[in-house]
C-alpha positions in Angstrom: 68.6 152.7 333.1 69.4 156.3 333.9 73.0 157.6 334.4 72.4 157.9 338.2 71.2 154.3 338.3 74.3 153.2 336.4 76.5 155.1 338.9 74.7 153.4 341.8 75.3 150.0 340.4 79.0 150.8 339.8 79.3 151.9 343.4 77.4 148.9 344.8 79.3 146.3 342.8 76.1 144.5 341.7 75.5 143.2 338.2 73.8 145.6 335.7 73.3 146.3 332.0 72.5 149.8 330.8 73.1 152.6 328.3 74.4 155.9 329.4 72.9 159.2 328.1 76.0 159.4 325.8 75.0 156.0 324.2 77.7 153.9 325.9 76.5 150.4 326.6 77.9 149.3 330.0 77.5 146.0 332.0 78.7 144.0 334.9 77.9 140.3 334.7 78.8 139.0 338.2 78.8 140.8 341.6 82.0 142.8 342.1 83.3 141.8 338.7 84.7 144.2 336.1 82.5 146.7 334.3 82.4 146.1 330.5 81.8 148.7 327.7 80.5 147.8 324.2 83.2 148.7 321.7 83.7 147.6 318.1 81.2 144.8 318.3 82.5 143.3 321.6 82.2 144.0 325.3 85.6 145.0 326.6 86.6 145.2 330.4 87.1 148.8 331.5 90.5 149.3 333.3 88.9 151.8 335.6 86.8 150.8 338.5 84.5 152.4 341.2 85.5 156.0 341.8 87.7 156.3 338.8 85.1 154.9 336.5 82.5 157.3 338.0 85.0 160.2 337.3 85.4 158.9 333.7 81.6 158.9 333.2 81.3 162.5 334.6 84.2 163.8 332.4 82.6 162.2 329.3 79.3 163.9 330.1 81.0 167.2 330.4 82.7 166.8 327.0 79.4 167.6 325.3 78.7 165.8 322.1 82.3 165.1 321.2 83.2 161.4 321.1 
């Protein structure tokens, strides 16, 4: 899944599973449920949703290779 496809699924609210260009594994399991991110061997719900989560993705991409 590309970054733009992940953004579209975040906006639409539909389930998805994908890896961003930064290597972050993200998923939504049920329509309009929370988005989860893989962290320390578990999927944790992201506190940010929709526009805020899109902003977070954009900011992480602009940070370069830091992480």
